[in-house]
C-alpha beads as a LAMMPS data file, in Angstrom:
LAMMPS data file: protein, C-alpha beads

125 atoms
124 bonds

1 atom types
1 bond types

-500.0 500.0 xlo xhi
-500.0 500.0 ylo yhi
-500.0 500.0 zlo zhi

Masses

1 110.0

Atoms # bond

1 1 1 71.164 -103.780 213.621
2 1 1 68.544 -104.854 216.118
3 1 1 68.792 -103.674 219.692
4 1 1 67.078 -104.972 222.792
5 1 1 67.377 -102.951 225.985
6 1 1 66.555 -104.128 229.480
7 1 1 67.346 -103.540 233.110
8 1 1 65.272 -100.526 234.010
9 1 1 63.265 -100.315 237.186
10 1 1 62.437 -98.391 240.313
11 1 1 65.299 -97.462 242.599
12 1 1 65.793 -95.081 245.482
13 1 1 67.988 -92.058 245.149
14 1 1 71.594 -93.012 245.757
15 1 1 71.041 -96.522 244.479
16 1 1 72.325 -98.334 241.422
17 1 1 71.010 -100.011 238.299
18 1 1 72.632 -101.728 235.365
19 1 1 71.083 -101.458 231.938
20 1 1 71.829 -103.937 229.168
21 1 1 71.483 -103.712 225.418
22 1 1 71.892 -106.790 223.256
23 1 1 72.839 -106.098 219.638
24 1 1 72.072 -108.356 216.709
25 1 1 74.042 -107.554 213.573
26 1 1 76.054 -109.294 210.898
27 1 1 79.067 -107.125 211.611
28 1 1 80.294 -104.883 214.377
29 1 1 82.711 -103.088 212.050
30 1 1 82.868 -99.355 212.732
31 1 1 79.949 -99.620 215.147
32 1 1 79.418 -97.165 217.965
33 1 1 76.738 -97.860 220.530
34 1 1 75.245 -95.363 222.883
35 1 1 72.704 -94.667 225.586
36 1 1 70.263 -91.803 225.415
37 1 1 67.442 -90.878 227.751
38 1 1 64.227 -88.966 227.548
39 1 1 62.249 -87.604 230.449
40 1 1 58.599 -86.593 230.060
41 1 1 58.308 -83.289 228.270
42 1 1 61.994 -83.112 227.504
43 1 1 64.160 -83.790 224.482
44 1 1 66.077 -87.009 224.160
45 1 1 69.586 -86.475 225.483
46 1 1 72.906 -88.214 225.240
47 1 1 74.210 -90.194 228.204
48 1 1 77.208 -92.244 227.079
49 1 1 78.684 -94.034 224.072
50 1 1 81.273 -96.672 223.354
51 1 1 83.073 -97.621 220.185
52 1 1 82.773 -101.353 219.696
53 1 1 86.262 -101.713 218.299
54 1 1 88.782 -100.459 220.815
55 1 1 86.264 -99.540 223.479
56 1 1 86.806 -95.794 223.629
57 1 1 84.055 -94.053 225.566
58 1 1 82.318 -90.707 225.733
59 1 1 80.127 -89.410 228.546
60 1 1 77.728 -86.577 229.044
61 1 1 78.734 -84.275 231.887
62 1 1 75.727 -85.487 233.873
63 1 1 77.028 -89.058 233.688
64 1 1 80.689 -88.532 234.423
65 1 1 81.795 -90.040 237.692
66 1 1 78.508 -91.871 238.281
67 1 1 77.817 -93.941 235.184
68 1 1 80.048 -96.416 233.385
69 1 1 79.486 -97.774 229.896
70 1 1 81.011 -101.069 228.890
71 1 1 80.617 -103.946 226.464
72 1 1 80.939 -107.692 226.349
73 1 1 81.990 -108.703 222.868
74 1 1 81.239 -112.363 223.487
75 1 1 77.669 -111.580 224.469
76 1 1 77.217 -108.761 221.941
77 1 1 75.963 -106.699 224.827
78 1 1 76.490 -103.131 225.954
79 1 1 75.956 -102.106 229.565
80 1 1 75.347 -98.926 231.474
81 1 1 76.183 -99.162 235.144
82 1 1 74.450 -96.303 236.919
83 1 1 75.493 -95.438 240.456
84 1 1 74.523 -92.664 242.855
85 1 1 71.272 -92.229 241.003
86 1 1 69.456 -88.930 241.363
87 1 1 65.815 -87.974 240.945
88 1 1 66.744 -86.181 237.736
89 1 1 68.015 -89.442 236.228
90 1 1 64.410 -90.581 235.931
91 1 1 63.736 -91.164 232.224
92 1 1 63.175 -93.697 229.523
93 1 1 66.604 -94.958 228.504
94 1 1 67.272 -95.957 224.908
95 1 1 70.189 -97.788 223.384
96 1 1 71.283 -96.822 219.911
97 1 1 73.862 -97.782 217.308
98 1 1 75.508 -96.076 214.390
99 1 1 78.407 -96.658 212.036
100 1 1 81.299 -94.415 211.191
101 1 1 80.905 -92.019 214.092
102 1 1 83.915 -90.031 215.155
103 1 1 84.423 -89.169 218.786
104 1 1 83.121 -85.641 218.444
105 1 1 79.783 -86.825 217.042
106 1 1 78.959 -89.559 219.525
107 1 1 76.658 -87.283 221.462
108 1 1 74.567 -86.432 218.403
109 1 1 71.482 -88.618 218.272
110 1 1 71.091 -87.861 214.553
111 1 1 74.196 -89.930 213.922
112 1 1 72.555 -93.084 215.208
113 1 1 70.571 -95.102 212.698
114 1 1 69.387 -97.909 214.914
115 1 1 67.370 -97.660 218.109
116 1 1 66.108 -100.102 220.651
117 1 1 62.955 -99.800 222.650
118 1 1 63.273 -97.820 225.834
119 1 1 63.648 -99.130 229.328
120 1 1 62.189 -97.007 232.103
121 1 1 64.333 -95.889 235.003
122 1 1 62.511 -94.275 237.904
123 1 1 64.434 -92.843 240.834
124 1 1 62.431 -92.151 243.963
125 1 1 63.230 -90.070 247.025

Bonds

1 1 1 2
2 1 2 3
3 1 3 4
4 1 4 5
5 1 5 6
6 1 6 7
7 1 7 8
8 1 8 9
9 1 9 10
10 1 10 11
11 1 11 12
12 1 12 13
13 1 13 14
14 1 14 15
15 1 15 16
16 1 16 17
17 1 17 18
18 1 18 19
19 1 19 20
20 1 20 21
21 1 21 22
22 1 22 23
23 1 23 24
24 1 24 25
25 1 25 26
26 1 26 27
27 1 27 28
28 1 28 29
29 1 29 30
30 1 30 31
31 1 31 32
32 1 32 33
33 1 33 34
34 1 34 35
35 1 35 36
36 1 36 37
37 1 37 38
38 1 38 39
39 1 39 40
40 1 40 41
41 1 41 42
42 1 42 43
43 1 43 44
44 1 44 45
45 1 45 46
46 1 46 47
47 1 47 48
48 1 48 49
49 1 49 50
50 1 50 51
51 1 51 52
52 1 52 53
53 1 53 54
54 1 54 55
55 1 55 56
56 1 56 57
57 1 57 58
58 1 58 59
59 1 59 60
60 1 60 61
61 1 61 62
62 1 62 63
63 1 63 64
64 1 64 65
65 1 65 66
66 1 66 67
67 1 67 68
68 1 68 69
69 1 69 70
70 1 70 71
71 1 71 72
72 1 72 73
73 1 73 74
74 1 74 75
75 1 75 76
76 1 76 77
77 1 77 78
78 1 78 79
79 1 79 80
80 1 80 81
81 1 81 82
82 1 82 83
83 1 83 84
84 1 84 85
85 1 85 86
86 1 86 87
87 1 87 88
88 1 88 89
89 1 89 90
90 1 90 91
91 1 91 92
92 1 92 93
93 1 93 94
94 1 94 95
95 1 95 96
96 1 96 97
97 1 97 98
98 1 98 99
99 1 99 100
100 1 100 101
101 1 101 102
102 1 102 103
103 1 103 104
104 1 104 105
105 1 105 106
106 1 106 107
107 1 107 108
108 1 108 109
109 1 109 110
110 1 110 111
111 1 111 112
112 1 112 113
113 1 113 114
114 1 114 115
115 1 115 116
116 1 116 117
117 1 117 118
118 1 118 119
119 1 119 120
120 1 120 121
121 1 121 122
122 1 122 123
123 1 123 124
124 1 124 125
């Protein structure tokens, strides 16, 4: 699976951004895709995930109510709509993919075998 993330940028606090991740793979069977982020000096952390088949989603507590993960099966693209952005959302955002994940493991970055390059999100005051 090859992943290409885009959509990062500089935005003021309270603003919105939409990240995209295009996936290239021979099959989307049992695929789960997710977003993780990493701020300078911090560990990479889970943001949200979506199962490609069926579309069930999982969110980190920090993302609930502000972020929305979605997919477009025709475009092989996953999105992360981020609203009400906060200074603490500043990070490099990575998309990832893994197969065979169950819901309870979607937040575990070790379960993801494929990673895209990061896209930087910077929230300013």
